[in-house]
Backbone of each chain as ProteinMPNN parsed JSONL, in Angstrom:
{"seq_chain_A": "MTKSELIEKLAAEQKHLSQADVDLAVRTIIEQMSAALSSGERIEIRGFGSFSLHFRPPRMGRNPKTGEAVALPGKHVPHFKPGKELRERVNAAAQAVQD", "coords_chain_A": {"N_chain_A": [[73.968, 136.673, 26.985], [77.022, 138.131, 26.302], [78.939, 140.584, 24.39], [81.617, 139.706, 24.378], [81.296, 136.997, 24.93], [79.918, 136.216, 22.692], [81.87, 136.678, 20.764], [83.75, 134.731, 21.549], [82.274, 132.415, 20.999], [81.919, 132.59, 18.221], [84.572, 132.477, 17.419], [85.236, 129.886, 18.195], [83.657, 128.467, 16.461], [84.445, 129.277, 13.902], [87.09, 128.164, 13.125], [89.159, 128.471, 11.344], [89.745, 131.122, 11.289], [91.756, 133.744, 12.666], [92.041, 134.87, 16.1], [92.325, 137.62, 16.168], [91.225, 138.381, 13.717], [88.555, 137.62, 14.119], [87.818, 139.317, 16.243], [88.136, 141.813, 14.956], [86.303, 141.518, 12.879], [83.865, 141.419, 14.237], [83.825, 143.94, 15.442], [83.753, 145.435, 13.104], [81.263, 144.738, 11.962], [79.472, 145.721, 13.925], [80.15, 148.442, 13.865], [79.531, 149.092, 11.216], [76.769, 148.671, 11.167], [75.939, 150.548, 13.087], [76.817, 152.891, 11.864], [75.261, 152.95, 9.566], [72.645, 153.329, 10.602], [73.056, 155.783, 11.879], [73.27, 157.447, 9.735], [70.805, 157.52, 8.798], [70.063, 155.329, 7.349], [68.245, 152.325, 6.735], [68.37, 148.961, 8.146], [68.231, 145.758, 6.905], [67.738, 142.5, 7.616], [67.088, 139.448, 6.534], [64.985, 137.098, 8.129], [65.989, 137.727, 10.551], [65.551, 140.47, 11.335], [64.559, 143.982, 11.11], [66.096, 147.19, 11.291], [65.28, 150.51, 11.962], [64.735, 154.093, 11.903], [62.919, 155.984, 14.273], [61.035, 158.95, 14.633], [61.062, 161.283, 17.235], [59.001, 163.782, 18.253], [59.609, 167.338, 19.015], [59.466, 168.404, 22.45], [58.197, 169.751, 25.587], [60.215, 169.533, 28.328], [61.207, 168.786, 31.711], [63.45, 169.932, 34.12], [64.41, 167.684, 36.436], [65.502, 168.25, 38.91], [65.264, 171.038, 39.477], [62.735, 171.634, 38.616], [62.274, 173.267, 36.571], [61.062, 174.273, 33.347], [62.11, 172.948, 30.233], [62.841, 173.28, 26.804], [62.823, 170.552, 24.658], [64.499, 169.384, 21.84], [63.335, 167.817, 18.742], [64.083, 164.38, 17.95], [65.774, 161.501, 16.535], [65.275, 158.022, 17.113], [66.663, 154.701, 17.395], [64.975, 151.827, 16.074], [63.874, 148.477, 16.388], [62.53, 145.81, 14.552], [61.574, 142.62, 14.972], [62.219, 139.855, 12.776], [60.314, 137.351, 10.911], [61.284, 134.652, 11.25], [62.904, 134.851, 13.567], [61.009, 135.773, 15.44], [59.223, 133.605, 15.472], [60.847, 131.43, 16.261], [61.784, 132.169, 18.825], [59.399, 132.409, 20.232], [58.266, 129.849, 19.92], [60.104, 128.282, 21.297], [59.732, 129.256, 23.863], [57.074, 128.476, 24.36], [57.362, 125.717, 24.274], [58.838, 125.196, 26.562], [56.992, 125.785, 28.499], [54.99, 123.843, 28.164]], "CA_chain_A": [[75.217, 136.55, 26.237], [77.657, 139.431, 26.081], [79.71, 140.656, 23.152], [82.82, 138.86, 24.446], [80.871, 135.594, 24.815], [79.581, 136.009, 21.276], [83.156, 136.586, 20.063], [84.305, 133.4, 21.859], [81.479, 131.414, 20.308], [82.225, 132.672, 16.796], [85.963, 132.024, 17.246], [85.232, 128.43, 18.318], [82.989, 127.931, 15.267], [85.197, 129.635, 12.7], [88.442, 127.866, 13.583], [90.149, 128.881, 10.351], [90.038, 132.558, 11.437], [92.535, 134.079, 13.867], [91.302, 135.625, 17.107], [92.364, 139.038, 15.767], [90.257, 138.552, 12.628], [87.204, 137.538, 14.683], [87.605, 140.584, 16.965], [87.971, 142.912, 14.0], [85.072, 141.294, 12.121], [82.748, 141.8, 15.104], [83.83, 145.413, 15.529], [83.362, 145.964, 11.792], [79.814, 144.573, 11.801], [78.785, 146.664, 14.816], [80.377, 149.805, 13.376], [78.796, 149.252, 9.961], [75.347, 148.786, 11.491], [75.745, 151.836, 13.768], [77.021, 153.971, 10.9], [74.09, 152.982, 8.675], [71.53, 153.959, 11.325], [73.396, 157.182, 12.161], [73.092, 158.26, 8.534], [69.397, 157.422, 8.418], [69.821, 154.167, 6.497], [67.647, 151.159, 7.39], [69.112, 147.705, 8.064], [67.259, 144.683, 6.684], [68.356, 141.176, 7.671], [65.993, 138.497, 6.407], [64.964, 136.037, 9.134], [66.434, 138.277, 11.836], [64.717, 141.634, 11.601], [65.008, 145.221, 10.481], [66.324, 148.345, 12.158], [64.982, 151.765, 11.275], [64.699, 155.205, 12.849], [61.626, 156.613, 14.554], [61.22, 160.344, 15.03], [60.357, 161.751, 18.442], [58.813, 165.225, 18.052], [60.081, 168.189, 20.105], [58.501, 168.493, 23.547], [58.658, 170.477, 26.759], [60.61, 168.644, 29.404], [61.394, 169.468, 32.989], [64.63, 169.566, 34.884], [63.825, 167.034, 37.614], [66.049, 168.837, 40.144], [64.775, 172.395, 39.748], [61.346, 171.766, 38.202], [62.266, 174.271, 35.5], [60.683, 173.74, 32.039], [63.144, 173.073, 29.195], [62.393, 172.829, 25.487], [63.668, 169.481, 24.131], [64.336, 169.32, 20.384], [62.975, 166.51, 18.188], [65.25, 163.523, 17.722], [65.511, 160.162, 16.012], [65.728, 156.909, 17.955], [66.689, 153.44, 16.653], [63.868, 150.913, 16.341], [64.089, 147.131, 15.833], [61.34, 144.985, 14.361], [62.05, 141.251, 14.747], [61.739, 139.18, 11.569], [59.411, 136.222, 11.131], [61.965, 133.465, 11.789], [63.31, 135.133, 14.949], [59.776, 135.814, 16.239], [58.655, 132.26, 15.623], [61.752, 130.546, 17.02], [61.81, 132.595, 20.227], [58.113, 132.112, 20.845], [58.079, 128.393, 19.949], [60.948, 127.76, 22.371], [59.107, 129.63, 25.133], [55.88, 127.635, 24.531], [57.807, 124.346, 24.512], [59.266, 125.127, 27.953], [55.784, 125.837, 29.335], [54.161, 122.64, 28.028]], "C_chain_A": [[75.771, 137.95, 25.979], [78.437, 139.413, 24.77], [80.928, 139.74, 23.223], [82.46, 137.372, 24.384], [80.52, 135.244, 23.374], [80.863, 135.867, 20.444], [83.79, 135.212, 20.289], [83.609, 132.305, 21.065], [81.823, 131.401, 18.812], [83.644, 132.166, 16.516], [86.021, 130.497, 17.298], [84.626, 127.777, 17.072], [83.826, 128.11, 14.002], [86.683, 129.447, 13.004], [89.528, 128.305, 12.607], [90.499, 130.366, 10.465], [90.842, 132.788, 12.71], [91.649, 134.853, 14.829], [91.224, 137.102, 16.704], [91.349, 139.311, 14.665], [88.824, 138.541, 13.167], [86.873, 138.835, 15.426], [87.303, 141.717, 15.989], [86.668, 142.762, 13.222], [83.858, 141.737, 12.946], [82.675, 143.317, 15.224], [83.353, 146.039, 14.226], [81.85, 145.869, 11.599], [79.069, 145.599, 12.659], [78.95, 148.098, 14.319], [79.562, 150.08, 12.104], [77.296, 149.449, 10.23], [75.061, 150.128, 12.17], [75.847, 152.99, 12.782], [75.815, 154.094, 9.971], [72.947, 153.722, 9.369], [71.805, 155.441, 11.569], [73.248, 158.068, 10.93], [71.688, 158.099, 7.983], [69.083, 156.239, 7.52], [69.213, 153.026, 7.306], [68.6, 149.977, 7.31], [68.063, 146.612, 7.897], [67.963, 143.347, 6.604], [67.245, 140.141, 7.65], [66.101, 137.39, 7.455], [65.437, 136.508, 10.501], [65.567, 139.467, 12.215], [65.232, 142.859, 10.882], [65.143, 146.314, 11.535], [65.983, 149.583, 11.347], [65.005, 152.868, 12.324], [63.261, 155.657, 13.046], [61.903, 158.024, 15.026], [60.407, 160.653, 16.276], [60.224, 163.267, 18.322], [59.331, 166.04, 19.238], [59.038, 168.247, 21.219], [59.07, 169.359, 24.657], [59.005, 169.448, 27.823], [60.79, 169.458, 30.672], [62.695, 169.004, 33.613], [64.14, 168.977, 36.206], [64.332, 167.635, 38.935], [65.373, 170.152, 40.489], [63.303, 172.575, 39.397], [61.178, 172.75, 37.049], [61.896, 173.619, 34.153], [61.824, 173.975, 31.044], [62.581, 172.556, 27.883], [63.356, 171.749, 24.987], [63.424, 169.383, 22.621], [63.865, 167.931, 19.942], [64.226, 165.689, 17.958], [64.811, 162.198, 17.108], [66.007, 159.128, 17.005], [65.71, 155.62, 17.127], [65.51, 152.564, 17.055], [64.156, 149.578, 15.669], [62.771, 146.398, 15.716], [61.831, 143.573, 14.061], [61.433, 140.641, 13.486], [60.959, 137.93, 11.928], [60.108, 135.032, 11.789], [62.357, 133.674, 13.248], [62.094, 135.097, 15.87], [59.279, 134.409, 16.532], [59.539, 131.355, 16.468], [61.727, 130.878, 18.504], [60.513, 132.2, 20.928], [57.881, 130.602, 20.959], [58.886, 127.789, 21.092], [60.312, 128.056, 23.728], [57.879, 128.769, 25.402], [56.28, 126.22, 24.91], [58.223, 124.168, 25.972], [58.055, 125.053, 28.877], [55.008, 124.528, 29.326], [54.736, 121.45, 28.807]], "O_chain_A": [[75.063, 138.834, 25.496], [78.578, 138.373, 24.126], [81.249, 139.066, 22.244], [83.228, 136.573, 23.847], [80.783, 134.139, 22.9], [80.931, 135.04, 19.534], [84.303, 134.597, 19.354], [84.245, 131.396, 20.532], [81.995, 130.338, 18.216], [83.887, 131.511, 15.502], [86.766, 129.878, 16.537], [85.024, 126.681, 16.678], [83.904, 127.221, 13.154], [87.436, 130.413, 13.126], [90.681, 128.491, 12.996], [91.439, 130.83, 9.819], [90.634, 132.106, 13.713], [90.633, 135.422, 14.431], [90.192, 137.749, 16.878], [90.687, 140.349, 14.671], [87.985, 139.335, 12.743], [85.785, 139.388, 15.262], [86.351, 142.477, 16.168], [85.999, 143.754, 12.933], [82.935, 142.355, 12.415], [81.599, 143.907, 15.121], [82.64, 147.043, 14.232], [81.225, 146.817, 11.123], [78.149, 146.264, 12.182], [78.0, 148.881, 14.347], [78.984, 151.154, 11.942], [76.645, 150.284, 9.601], [74.058, 150.774, 11.867], [75.072, 153.944, 12.844], [75.395, 155.2, 9.63], [72.35, 154.632, 8.793], [70.895, 156.265, 11.476], [73.118, 159.286, 11.048], [71.405, 158.488, 6.85], [67.979, 156.138, 6.984], [69.623, 152.786, 8.441], [69.531, 149.98, 6.505], [67.108, 146.549, 8.671], [68.697, 143.077, 5.653], [66.535, 139.973, 8.641], [67.171, 136.812, 7.649], [65.308, 135.789, 11.492], [64.933, 139.48, 13.27], [66.212, 142.796, 10.14], [64.41, 146.354, 12.523], [66.357, 149.689, 10.178], [65.265, 152.608, 13.499], [62.481, 155.706, 12.095], [62.88, 158.274, 15.732], [59.223, 160.328, 16.363], [61.234, 163.969, 18.29], [59.479, 165.509, 20.339], [57.842, 168.147, 20.946], [60.262, 169.666, 24.675], [58.185, 168.599, 28.172], [60.553, 170.666, 30.693], [62.996, 167.81, 33.628], [63.526, 169.681, 37.008], [63.659, 167.533, 39.96], [64.958, 170.372, 41.627], [62.68, 173.547, 39.823], [60.06, 173.025, 36.613], [62.371, 172.524, 33.854], [62.425, 175.049, 31.012], [61.922, 171.517, 27.849], [64.56, 171.987, 24.899], [62.277, 169.308, 22.178], [63.989, 166.969, 20.701], [65.313, 166.242, 17.789], [63.638, 161.828, 17.157], [67.03, 159.324, 17.662], [64.852, 155.452, 16.26], [65.096, 152.55, 18.214], [64.62, 149.535, 14.529], [61.984, 146.363, 16.662], [62.438, 143.34, 13.016], [60.267, 140.884, 13.174], [60.938, 137.5, 13.081], [59.603, 134.467, 12.76], [62.169, 132.783, 14.076], [62.126, 134.481, 16.935], [58.958, 134.064, 17.669], [59.039, 130.597, 17.299], [61.657, 129.982, 19.346], [60.524, 131.722, 22.062], [57.364, 130.126, 21.97], [58.41, 126.886, 21.78], [60.344, 127.22, 24.631], [57.65, 128.367, 26.543], [55.639, 125.588, 25.75], [57.99, 123.111, 26.557], [58.074, 124.362, 29.896], [54.433, 124.135, 30.341], [54.155, 120.365, 28.793]]}, "seq_chain_B": "MALTKADLANSLFEEVGLNKREAKEFVDAWFESIRDALEAGEHVKLSGFGNFQLRDKRQRPGRNPKTGEEIPISARRVVTFKPGQKLRGRVEAYAGPRE", "coords_chain_B": {"N_chain_B": [[67.424, 151.74, -0.595], [68.933, 149.867, 1.689], [70.876, 148.646, 4.41], [72.268, 145.442, 4.053], [72.833, 141.837, 4.544], [74.642, 141.196, 2.561], [76.032, 143.596, 2.198], [77.306, 143.795, 4.669], [78.929, 141.504, 4.599], [80.547, 142.233, 2.505], [81.984, 144.35, 3.653], [83.499, 142.945, 5.485], [85.103, 141.534, 3.804], [86.488, 143.631, 2.543], [87.555, 145.18, 4.696], [88.491, 143.478, 6.704], [89.688, 141.476, 5.404], [88.802, 138.917, 4.97], [88.01, 136.097, 2.855], [85.517, 135.973, 0.219], [83.691, 133.863, 0.699], [84.234, 133.146, 3.37], [83.537, 135.565, 4.559], [80.801, 135.783, 4.061], [79.899, 133.518, 5.428], [80.627, 134.225, 8.016], [79.002, 136.439, 8.599], [76.487, 135.231, 8.483], [76.81, 133.402, 10.611], [77.076, 135.15, 12.725], [74.475, 136.419, 12.989], [72.987, 134.117, 13.365], [74.012, 133.111, 15.77], [73.123, 135.028, 17.57], [70.368, 134.725, 17.308], [70.172, 132.046, 18.236], [70.907, 132.333, 20.961], [68.84, 133.976, 21.911], [66.689, 132.33, 21.409], [67.232, 130.361, 23.226], [66.476, 131.629, 25.458], [68.108, 133.567, 26.482], [69.247, 136.88, 27.17], [70.783, 139.252, 24.955], [73.646, 141.127, 25.011], [75.162, 143.705, 23.445], [77.76, 145.578, 23.761], [78.182, 149.009, 23.062], [76.4, 148.936, 21.043], [73.691, 147.785, 21.551], [71.044, 146.192, 23.511], [69.44, 143.064, 23.141], [66.425, 142.026, 24.274], [64.185, 139.827, 26.09], [60.69, 139.541, 26.376], [57.969, 138.384, 28.229], [54.731, 138.121, 27.27], [51.423, 138.414, 28.475], [48.296, 136.718, 27.735], [45.993, 138.67, 25.823], [43.035, 140.636, 25.093], [42.015, 140.794, 21.699], [41.227, 141.952, 18.359], [39.852, 141.196, 15.243], [40.74, 143.268, 12.729], [39.416, 143.543, 10.317], [36.912, 142.217, 10.401], [35.977, 142.884, 12.861], [35.584, 141.055, 14.768], [35.993, 139.588, 17.982], [39.0, 138.225, 19.145], [41.149, 136.403, 21.22], [44.524, 137.432, 21.848], [47.156, 135.329, 22.005], [49.232, 134.311, 24.826], [52.665, 135.158, 24.684], [56.212, 135.083, 23.849], [58.334, 137.76, 23.226], [60.84, 139.567, 21.297], [62.706, 142.407, 22.187], [64.466, 145.422, 21.381], [66.897, 147.349, 22.901], [68.45, 150.206, 22.37], [71.885, 151.066, 22.92], [73.603, 153.633, 24.86], [75.624, 154.848, 23.356], [74.934, 154.328, 20.653], [72.384, 155.522, 20.613], [73.106, 158.188, 21.026], [74.572, 158.728, 18.688], [72.624, 158.409, 16.722], [70.714, 160.293, 17.433], [71.805, 162.625, 16.539], [71.269, 162.627, 13.892], [69.74, 164.391, 11.321], [67.728, 164.027, 9.451], [64.803, 163.322, 7.327], [61.6, 163.326, 8.968], [60.389, 160.542, 10.174]], "CA_chain_B": [[68.758, 151.368, -0.155], [69.046, 149.495, 3.097], [72.047, 147.802, 4.659], [71.891, 144.025, 4.051], [73.918, 140.915, 4.878], [75.644, 141.269, 1.496], [76.872, 144.767, 2.484], [78.152, 143.473, 5.83], [79.944, 140.554, 4.13], [81.486, 142.99, 1.678], [82.919, 145.119, 4.486], [84.456, 141.998, 6.09], [86.031, 141.251, 2.706], [87.354, 144.793, 2.295], [88.24, 145.756, 5.864], [89.139, 142.467, 7.549], [90.482, 140.638, 4.522], [88.264, 137.561, 4.805], [87.583, 135.897, 1.474], [84.061, 136.202, 0.078], [82.944, 132.787, 1.331], [84.39, 133.325, 4.826], [82.816, 136.769, 4.975], [79.373, 135.467, 4.05], [79.689, 132.573, 6.531], [80.762, 134.921, 9.294], [77.803, 137.261, 8.811], [75.405, 134.286, 8.809], [77.069, 132.851, 11.951], [76.818, 136.259, 13.667], [73.04, 136.553, 13.256], [72.48, 132.843, 13.877], [74.39, 133.0, 17.192], [72.236, 135.899, 18.352], [69.058, 134.033, 17.323], [70.283, 130.875, 19.117], [70.909, 132.756, 22.365], [67.488, 134.46, 22.233], [65.827, 131.153, 21.395], [67.52, 129.647, 24.476], [65.963, 132.421, 26.564], [69.151, 134.465, 26.993], [69.333, 138.232, 26.622], [72.059, 139.454, 24.264], [74.117, 142.497, 25.263], [76.285, 144.065, 22.585], [78.159, 146.899, 24.235], [78.458, 149.916, 21.944], [75.29, 148.883, 20.094], [72.446, 147.734, 22.312], [70.68, 144.904, 24.095], [68.227, 142.374, 22.704], [65.814, 141.485, 25.477], [62.987, 139.006, 25.893], [59.573, 139.885, 27.267], [56.854, 137.437, 28.176], [53.455, 138.851, 27.248], [50.252, 137.61, 28.839], [47.211, 136.761, 26.757], [45.184, 139.889, 25.941], [41.956, 140.634, 24.107], [42.322, 141.425, 20.419], [40.083, 142.07, 17.473], [40.163, 141.139, 13.817], [40.417, 144.621, 12.276], [38.538, 143.498, 9.138], [35.551, 141.792, 10.705], [35.559, 143.391, 14.169], [35.376, 139.901, 15.642], [36.937, 139.523, 19.105], [39.772, 136.995, 19.283], [42.234, 136.66, 22.165], [45.915, 137.331, 21.389], [47.692, 134.36, 22.959], [50.453, 134.648, 25.566], [53.815, 134.903, 23.822], [57.492, 135.704, 24.19], [58.767, 138.639, 22.12], [62.174, 140.165, 21.386], [62.751, 143.861, 22.045], [65.831, 145.933, 21.266], [67.111, 148.599, 23.621], [69.717, 150.739, 21.875], [72.809, 151.561, 23.938], [73.782, 155.082, 24.918], [76.496, 155.292, 22.267], [74.149, 154.309, 19.421], [71.343, 156.561, 20.731], [73.764, 159.483, 20.839], [74.932, 158.908, 17.268], [71.396, 158.497, 15.92], [70.056, 161.559, 17.777], [72.417, 163.7, 15.758], [70.785, 162.555, 12.508], [68.74, 165.448, 11.141], [67.034, 163.759, 8.194], [63.342, 163.401, 7.297], [60.942, 162.873, 10.202], [59.5, 159.414, 9.882]], "C_chain_B": [[68.774, 151.117, 1.358], [70.287, 148.638, 3.227], [71.589, 146.344, 4.755], [73.083, 143.151, 4.466], [75.026, 140.978, 3.828], [76.582, 142.459, 1.724], [77.823, 144.478, 3.645], [79.278, 142.523, 5.408], [80.991, 141.29, 3.306], [82.464, 143.796, 2.525], [83.901, 144.192, 5.208], [85.511, 141.59, 5.056], [87.019, 142.411, 2.553], [88.17, 145.212, 3.517], [88.957, 144.731, 6.727], [90.011, 141.545, 6.693], [90.03, 139.189, 4.476], [87.956, 137.357, 3.332], [86.06, 135.921, 1.419], [83.242, 135.127, 0.792], [83.011, 132.895, 2.857], [83.554, 134.489, 5.341], [81.32, 136.488, 5.067], [79.037, 134.533, 5.214], [79.711, 133.269, 7.88], [79.503, 135.73, 9.606], [76.611, 136.366, 9.166], [75.56, 133.762, 10.24], [76.77, 133.896, 13.03], [75.328, 136.337, 14.007], [72.458, 135.265, 13.826], [72.824, 132.681, 15.366], [73.486, 133.849, 18.072], [70.846, 135.26, 18.44], [69.077, 132.848, 18.274], [70.182, 131.276, 20.586], [69.501, 133.19, 22.778], [66.513, 133.288, 22.311], [66.005, 130.37, 22.699], [67.095, 130.464, 25.697], [66.979, 133.377, 27.178], [69.012, 135.854, 26.382], [70.685, 138.375, 25.941], [72.467, 140.907, 24.421], [75.317, 142.777, 24.387], [76.722, 145.479, 22.951], [78.565, 147.752, 23.033], [77.315, 149.917, 20.935], [73.96, 148.873, 20.843], [72.169, 146.339, 22.82], [69.409, 144.353, 23.451], [67.654, 141.692, 23.938], [64.573, 140.686, 25.139], [61.917, 139.472, 26.86], [58.482, 138.843, 27.097], [55.56, 138.216, 28.312], [52.337, 137.911, 27.654], [49.223, 137.663, 27.713], [46.416, 138.053, 26.947], [44.114, 139.874, 24.859], [42.39, 141.341, 22.825], [41.077, 141.429, 19.564], [40.573, 141.906, 16.046], [39.76, 142.484, 13.222], [39.456, 144.625, 11.071], [37.092, 143.229, 9.528], [35.042, 142.344, 12.032], [35.341, 142.289, 15.187], [36.417, 139.89, 16.76], [37.649, 138.19, 19.126], [40.918, 137.285, 20.241], [43.595, 136.558, 21.479], [46.631, 136.482, 22.432], [48.939, 134.889, 23.668], [51.641, 134.318, 24.676], [55.077, 135.566, 24.341], [57.951, 136.521, 22.979], [60.161, 139.2, 22.393], [62.038, 141.682, 21.293], [64.216, 144.276, 21.985], [65.919, 147.246, 22.005], [68.463, 149.15, 23.174], [70.581, 151.252, 23.025], [72.989, 153.069, 23.816], [74.585, 155.605, 23.719], [75.711, 155.368, 20.949], [73.069, 155.387, 19.464], [71.924, 157.937, 20.465], [74.076, 159.751, 19.375], [73.687, 159.136, 16.417], [70.653, 159.815, 16.174], [70.529, 162.693, 16.893], [71.927, 163.708, 14.303], [69.623, 163.512, 12.314], [67.948, 165.26, 9.854], [65.525, 163.853, 8.316], [62.709, 162.777, 8.545], [59.972, 161.758, 9.899], [58.775, 159.019, 11.151]], "O_chain_B": [[68.646, 152.034, 2.169], [70.703, 147.982, 2.273], [70.626, 146.044, 5.461], [74.184, 143.647, 4.707], [76.205, 140.834, 4.154], [77.784, 142.357, 1.478], [78.992, 144.864, 3.614], [80.431, 142.703, 5.8], [82.183, 141.0, 3.403], [83.636, 143.919, 2.171], [85.02, 144.605, 5.514], [86.665, 141.335, 5.399], [88.228, 142.202, 2.447], [89.345, 145.559, 3.39], [89.925, 145.066, 7.41], [90.946, 140.918, 7.189], [90.766, 138.322, 4.006], [87.671, 138.321, 2.622], [85.395, 135.891, 2.454], [82.225, 135.429, 1.415], [82.003, 132.757, 3.549], [82.946, 134.416, 6.409], [80.655, 136.897, 6.018], [78.032, 134.719, 5.901], [78.923, 132.952, 8.771], [79.001, 135.709, 10.73], [75.819, 136.703, 10.046], [74.587, 133.683, 10.99], [76.274, 133.567, 14.108], [74.959, 136.322, 15.182], [71.553, 135.3, 14.66], [72.012, 132.167, 16.134], [73.124, 133.448, 19.178], [70.224, 135.252, 19.502], [68.131, 132.645, 19.034], [69.465, 130.645, 21.363], [69.022, 132.825, 23.852], [65.628, 133.256, 23.166], [65.051, 129.788, 23.216], [67.321, 130.051, 26.834], [66.752, 133.931, 28.253], [68.694, 135.983, 25.2], [71.638, 137.689, 26.311], [71.737, 141.813, 24.018], [76.373, 142.167, 24.557], [76.124, 146.457, 22.503], [79.212, 147.267, 22.105], [77.254, 150.789, 20.068], [73.196, 149.836, 20.777], [72.95, 145.415, 22.594], [68.436, 145.078, 23.243], [68.323, 140.876, 24.571], [63.984, 140.832, 24.067], [62.199, 139.763, 28.022], [58.119, 138.471, 25.981], [55.316, 138.88, 29.319], [52.301, 136.754, 27.233], [49.273, 138.539, 26.85], [46.187, 138.487, 28.076], [44.254, 139.196, 23.84], [43.059, 142.373, 22.876], [40.012, 140.973, 19.98], [41.624, 142.44, 15.691], [38.575, 142.819, 13.205], [38.76, 145.615, 10.842], [36.17, 143.902, 9.067], [33.846, 142.291, 12.315], [34.96, 142.55, 16.328], [37.594, 140.152, 16.513], [37.008, 137.139, 19.124], [41.595, 138.303, 20.099], [43.796, 135.695, 20.625], [46.709, 136.861, 23.601], [49.611, 135.795, 23.176], [51.628, 133.301, 23.983], [55.027, 136.483, 25.161], [57.954, 136.028, 21.851], [60.604, 139.298, 23.538], [61.335, 142.189, 20.42], [65.094, 143.568, 22.478], [65.12, 148.153, 21.774], [69.506, 148.62, 23.556], [70.063, 151.809, 23.993], [72.595, 153.691, 22.83], [74.274, 156.651, 23.149], [75.812, 156.354, 20.219], [72.854, 156.09, 18.477], [71.32, 158.754, 19.771], [73.872, 160.86, 18.88], [73.696, 159.957, 15.5], [70.046, 160.382, 15.266], [69.77, 163.597, 16.545], [72.144, 164.676, 13.575], [68.637, 163.458, 13.048], [67.539, 166.241, 9.233], [65.013, 164.399, 9.293], [63.235, 161.813, 9.101], [58.863, 161.998, 9.422], [57.971, 158.087, 11.137]]}, "name": "protein", "num_of_chains": 2, "seq": "MTKSELIEKLAAEQKHLSQADVDLAVRTIIEQMSAALSSGERIEIRGFGSFSLHFRPPRMGRNPKTGEAVALPGKHVPHFKPGKELRERVNAAAQAVQDMALTKADLANSLFEEVGLNKREAKEFVDAWFESIRDALEAGEHVKLSGFGNFQLRDKRQRPGRNPKTGEEIPISARRVVTFKPGQKLRGRVEAYAGPRE"}
């Protein structure tokens, strides 16, 4: 499912909202979540999961073209931990298909 | 202080102009739609944010850390999140505490 498919689905469900409102609401949610993580704030959505930052320490890297060593600074990367309900639903559905 | 569904609903109220009930419903519908797609075995791609992917794990040996007893970890389907380039770039710039 892509973002535009998700927008279509939400628009079909929330018929009282205009298409413009649905588009803006989706952009607002994504921007709000990105902005929180970019400022080091965690995101906690019960039943879905939490997003936090993990730190990657500085390391020596290599330019793959020239083989030259380059010092890479430490950085933060986003990390997602699925919540209990999401974990259980996804796994239960997968088991049901197998049986 | 972590970003929650209440914060997201509040920004839909303030920035999109949804009323409080619509805003709360929209945020719930957003996360529920993503859970539904993942439960149905679909990957979810949110351009500008990242992709939620599914991985099928085979059974592997595990151990009860308290008793040291060996117990197999059953085969399961798990959700992983791969942040998009835009989000990774924004988060990399964060220079806060190293967690």
